[in-house]
C-alpha positions as CSV (number, residue, x, y, z in Angstrom):
1,M,-62.1,10.5,25.3
2,Q,-61.4,9.8,21.6
3,R,-58.6,11.9,21.2
4,L,-56.8,10.0,24.6
5,L,-57.3,7.0,23.3
6,I,-55.1,8.0,20.4
7,V,-52.4,9.6,21.9
8,C,-52.2,6.4,23.9
9,V,-51.9,4.4,20.8
10,A,-49.5,6.8,19.4
11,L,-47.4,6.5,22.3
12,I,-47.4,2.3,22.4
13,I,-46.7,2.6,18.5
14,A,-43.7,3.9,19.8
15,V,-42.3,2.6,22.4
16,C,-42.4,-0.5,20.0
17,L,-40.7,1.2,17.5
18,V,-37.7,2.4,20.0
19,V,-37.7,-1.2,21.6
20,A,-37.4,-2.3,17.5
21,L,-34.5,-0.4,17.2
22,L,-33.0,-1.3,20.7
23,P,-30.6,-4.4,19.1
24,E,-29.4,-2.9,16.3
25,R,-28.7,0.6,17.9
26,H,-26.3,-1.9,21.0
27,Q,-25.3,-4.7,18.2
28,E,-21.7,-4.3,18.3
29,R,-19.5,-4.8,15.5
30,Q,-17.9,-7.5,14.4
31,P,-14.3,-7.2,15.0
32,Y,-12.4,-6.3,12.1
33,L,-9.0,-5.3,10.5
34,V,-7.4,-1.8,9.5
35,A,-4.7,-1.0,7.1
36,S,-3.0,2.1,6.6
37,I,-3.0,1.6,2.8
38,H,-4.0,-0.3,0.0
39,P,-1.0,-2.9,-0.7
40,L,-1.5,-3.6,2.7
41,A,-5.2,-4.0,2.6
42,L,-4.7,-6.6,-0.2
43,L,-2.9,-8.4,2.0
44,L,-5.2,-8.8,5.1
45,K,-7.9,-9.5,2.3
46,D,-5.4,-12.3,1.5
47,L,-4.8,-13.2,5.0
48,A,-8.5,-12.6,6.5
49,P,-11.3,-15.4,6.9
50,P,-14.5,-13.7,5.2
51,E,-16.1,-13.4,8.9
52,R,-13.1,-10.4,9.6
53,E,-13.8,-6.7,7.8
54,V,-10.4,-4.7,6.5
55,T,-10.8,-1.3,5.9
56,C,-7.7,0.8,4.6
57,I,-7.1,4.2,6.0
58,V,-5.9,6.6,3.2
59,P,-8.7,7.3,0.6
60,P,-8.0,6.1,-3.5
61,G,-5.5,8.6,-5.1
62,M,-4.1,10.6,-2.0
63,S,-0.3,9.7,-1.4
64,P,0.6,8.3,1.7
65,H,3.3,10.6,2.3
66,V,1.1,13.9,2.5
67,F,-1.9,12.1,4.2
68,S,-2.4,13.2,7.6
69,P,-5.1,11.3,10.1
70,K,-9.3,12.8,10.2
71,P,-10.4,11.7,13.7
72,S,-12.9,9.4,12.6
73,D,-9.7,7.7,11.1
74,A,-8.5,7.6,14.6
75,Q,-11.9,6.5,15.6
76,R,-12.0,3.9,13.4
77,C,-9.0,2.4,14.6
78,T,-9.8,2.3,18.3
79,D,-11.8,-0.9,18.1
80,A,-9.6,-2.4,15.5
81,L,-8.2,-5.7,16.4
82,V,-4.6,-5.4,14.3
83,L,-3.4,-2.1,12.5
84,L,-1.0,-2.9,9.5
85,S,1.5,-0.2,8.8
86,V,5.0,-0.2,6.6
87,A,7.3,1.5,9.5
88,D,7.4,4.5,11.6
89,N,9.5,6.1,8.6
90,F,7.0,5.7,6.0
91,D,3.8,6.5,6.8
92,V,4.3,8.0,10.5
93,W,1.2,9.0,11.4
94,T,-0.2,6.1,12.1
95,Q,1.3,7.2,15.7
96,Q,-1.1,9.8,16.1
97,L,-3.9,6.4,15.8
98,P,-4.6,4.8,18.8
99,V,-4.6,1.7,18.0
100,Q,-3.9,-1.7,20.2
101,N,-1.7,-3.7,18.1
102,N,-0.1,-2.1,15.3
103,I,2.0,-4.4,12.9
104,Q,4.8,-3.0,10.9
105,I,5.6,-5.0,7.6
106,M,9.3,-3.9,7.5
107,P,10.7,-4.3,11.2
108,L,10.1,-8.0,10.5
109,I,11.8,-8.3,7.0
110,D,15.2,-10.1,7.4
111,E,17.9,-6.8,6.6
112,S,19.1,-9.0,3.8
113,H,15.6,-8.8,1.9
114,L,15.9,-5.0,2.5
115,L,16.9,-2.5,-0.7
116,H,19.4,0.9,0.6
117,A,17.4,3.8,0.0
118,Q,18.8,6.1,-2.7
119,E,21.1,8.7,-0.9
120,S,19.1,11.5,-3.0
121,D,16.2,10.6,-0.6
122,S,15.4,12.9,1.4
123,H,12.0,11.5,2.9
124,D,13.7,10.9,5.9
125,H,13.2,7.3,5.4
126,G,16.3,5.8,7.2
127,P,18.7,3.5,5.4
128,H,16.5,1.1,3.5
129,D,13.8,1.5,1.8
130,P,10.2,1.1,2.6
131,H,8.5,0.0,-0.1
132,V,8.6,-3.3,0.4
133,W,5.3,-4.0,-0.9
134,M,6.6,-4.5,-4.3
135,D,8.2,-7.4,-4.3
136,P,6.4,-10.6,-3.9
137,H,9.5,-12.7,-3.0
138,V,9.8,-10.2,0.0
139,L,6.2,-10.9,0.6
140,A,6.7,-14.3,1.0
141,T,9.5,-14.7,3.6
142,V,7.1,-12.8,5.5
143,V,3.9,-13.1,5.1
144,S,4.4,-15.7,7.9
145,K,5.3,-13.6,10.5
146,I,2.7,-11.2,10.0
147,A,-0.2,-14.5,10.5
148,S,1.6,-15.3,13.6
149,V,0.9,-11.8,15.2
150,L,-2.9,-11.4,13.5
151,A,-3.4,-15.2,15.4
152,E,-2.7,-13.8,18.7
153,A,-5.0,-10.5,17.9
154,D,-7.4,-13.2,16.8
155,P,-7.1,-16.0,18.3
156,E,-10.9,-17.6,17.7
157,F,-9.5,-17.4,13.7
158,A,-5.6,-18.8,14.2
159,E,-5.6,-21.7,12.3
160,H,-7.1,-20.3,9.5
161,Y,-4.6,-17.3,9.4
162,M,-1.7,-19.9,9.8
163,H,-3.3,-21.8,6.7
164,R,-3.3,-18.7,4.5
165,A,-0.2,-17.6,5.5
166,Q,1.5,-21.1,3.5
167,Q,-0.5,-21.0,0.7
168,L,0.1,-17.3,0.2
169,K,3.9,-17.4,0.6
170,Q,3.7,-20.0,-2.5
171,T,1.5,-17.5,-4.4
172,Y,3.7,-15.1,-3.9
173,E,7.0,-16.5,-4.6
174,A,4.7,-18.4,-7.9
175,A,4.1,-14.4,-8.6
176,A,7.6,-13.1,-8.4
177,V,8.4,-16.3,-11.2
178,A,5.7,-14.7,-13.1
179,I,6.6,-11.0,-13.6
180,T,10.1,-12.1,-13.7
181,K,9.3,-14.3,-16.6
182,Q,6.8,-11.1,-18.1
183,A,9.8,-8.4,-17.9
184,E,12.1,-10.0,-20.0
185,P,11.7,-7.8,-23.6
186,I,12.7,-5.1,-20.8
187,R,15.5,-6.5,-18.0
188,G,18.7,-4.9,-18.1
189,K,17.1,-2.1,-19.6
190,A,16.9,1.4,-16.6
191,V,14.3,3.3,-16.1
192,V,14.2,6.5,-14.0
193,Q,11.3,7.4,-11.1
194,F,9.7,10.6,-10.6
195,H,9.7,8.8,-7.0
196,Q,11.3,6.1,-5.4
197,S,8.7,4.0,-5.1
198,M,9.3,1.4,-7.4
199,A,12.9,0.0,-6.5
200,Y,11.8,-3.3,-5.1
201,L,9.9,-4.4,-8.6
202,L,13.0,-3.2,-10.7
203,H,15.1,-5.1,-9.0
204,R,12.7,-8.6,-8.6
205,I,12.6,-8.4,-12.8
206,G,15.7,-6.9,-13.4
207,V,15.4,-3.5,-14.9
208,I,17.9,-0.8,-13.7
209,D,16.9,2.0,-11.0
210,A,18.6,4.7,-12.2
211,G,17.8,7.5,-9.8
212,V,15.4,9.5,-8.6
213,V,13.4,12.7,-10.4
214,N,11.7,14.2,-6.8
215,P,13.6,12.4,-3.8
216,Q,11.2,14.4,-2.1
217,V,7.2,14.9,-2.6
218,G,6.3,18.5,-2.8
219,T,9.3,20.7,-3.2
220,N,10.9,21.0,-6.7
221,P,14.7,19.5,-7.4
222,S,16.8,21.9,-8.2
223,P,18.7,22.2,-11.6
224,R,22.1,20.9,-10.8
225,Y,20.5,18.3,-9.2
226,L,18.2,17.4,-12.5
227,E,21.5,18.1,-14.8
228,N,23.5,15.0,-12.9
229,L,20.6,12.9,-13.4
230,I,19.9,13.6,-16.9
231,K,24.0,12.9,-17.5
232,E,24.0,10.2,-15.5
233,S,21.3,8.2,-17.2
234,G,22.1,9.2,-20.5
235,A,25.0,6.6,-19.7
236,K,22.6,3.6,-19.5
237,D,19.9,1.9,-22.0
238,L,17.1,4.4,-20.5
239,L,13.5,3.0,-20.9
240,A,11.4,5.6,-19.5
241,V,10.9,8.0,-16.8
242,C,7.8,6.4,-14.4
243,S,5.6,8.7,-12.7
244,E,2.6,7.9,-10.6
245,P,-1.0,9.0,-10.2
246,Q,-0.4,11.0,-7.1
247,L,2.2,12.8,-8.2
248,P,2.1,16.2,-10.9
249,Y,2.0,14.8,-14.0
250,R,3.1,17.8,-16.1
251,A,6.4,18.1,-14.0
252,A,7.2,14.1,-14.7
253,E,6.2,14.7,-18.5
254,H,8.5,17.6,-18.9
255,I,11.7,15.4,-17.1
256,A,11.1,12.8,-19.6
257,Q,10.5,15.1,-22.6
258,Q,14.2,16.3,-21.5
259,M,15.5,12.7,-21.4
260,N,13.9,11.6,-24.7
261,V,12.2,9.1,-23.4
262,P,8.3,8.0,-22.9
263,L,6.7,8.9,-19.8
264,C,5.5,5.4,-17.8
265,I,2.7,5.9,-15.6
266,V,3.1,3.3,-12.8
267,D,0.5,2.7,-9.6
268,P,2.4,1.1,-6.8
269,I,-0.7,2.1,-4.7
270,G,-2.8,0.6,-7.0
271,F,-6.0,1.4,-6.0
272,H,-7.4,0.5,-9.0
273,V,-6.1,-3.2,-8.3
274,E,-8.6,-6.2,-6.2
275,S,-5.3,-8.3,-5.9
276,L,-1.3,-8.0,-4.5
277,S,-1.3,-10.2,-8.1
278,E,-2.6,-8.0,-9.8
279,L,-1.0,-5.0,-9.0
280,W,2.4,-6.2,-9.6
281,Q,1.3,-7.1,-12.7
282,K,0.5,-4.3,-13.8
283,N,3.1,-2.1,-13.1
284,V,5.2,-4.7,-15.1
285,D,3.0,-4.2,-17.8
286,A,3.0,-0.9,-18.0
287,L,6.6,-0.4,-17.9
288,V,7.2,-3.4,-21.2
289,E,4.2,-1.4,-22.9
290,V,6.4,1.2,-23.0
291,N,9.0,-0.7,-25.0
292,E,7.0,-1.3,-27.5
């Protein structure tokens, strides 16, 4: 009898625990937003209300050029309100993801604000350079368009998105002025990029883009290509060779030594920054410091 009583009590406790856990198990996740790369996640965080979580697909330290989404990434996108990406010919892997709203920034930007891709760029980026987030002025021209799509996808906070877009337009324009002033000591100088990613920022601050060491990530440039690059860049007031944390350091360092200039580490993805303003400022800081 006592054993039966113990069993009954145990069953009652088990049922109570299950019932108590049911609401938590079945609680629906609040609507959320997803970005393909970290800079776009920062843009979404600038626009979104506190009630909307923002997540990023590409993990820290990985180049979006070599990224391949996992099943868990696809699952994350299934219920997302939107996915913010760059373009079909940049984060092309986003086309594999089951997302209802894929907002691509590049098609929203007026062509007059786009830079032409270098002829040496074999990424098949198309005629225009897709690294548009590196120019605060370019983002200022398109932030209201992005907010409009967000407002349509998330009507509960439509007014918030549009209001924030107006604020951010001013913030980004102010950032464009600030980094241009910050870069005064290096205006008119030239840099060689290891991979084409900084052209928009260089154009904004008045630094000459003197070419790309490795136009195709994952392959080695030919000796003739490098010979021509060194010859052409030697005719300019060369500041540095720029590389990125996600790219091979030793190869970039070797090219910098051949060109007899410092190696400057820049980071257009900015995994360790908390805002776009910090992203732009830190990259300009790196260029200015190498000049000192």
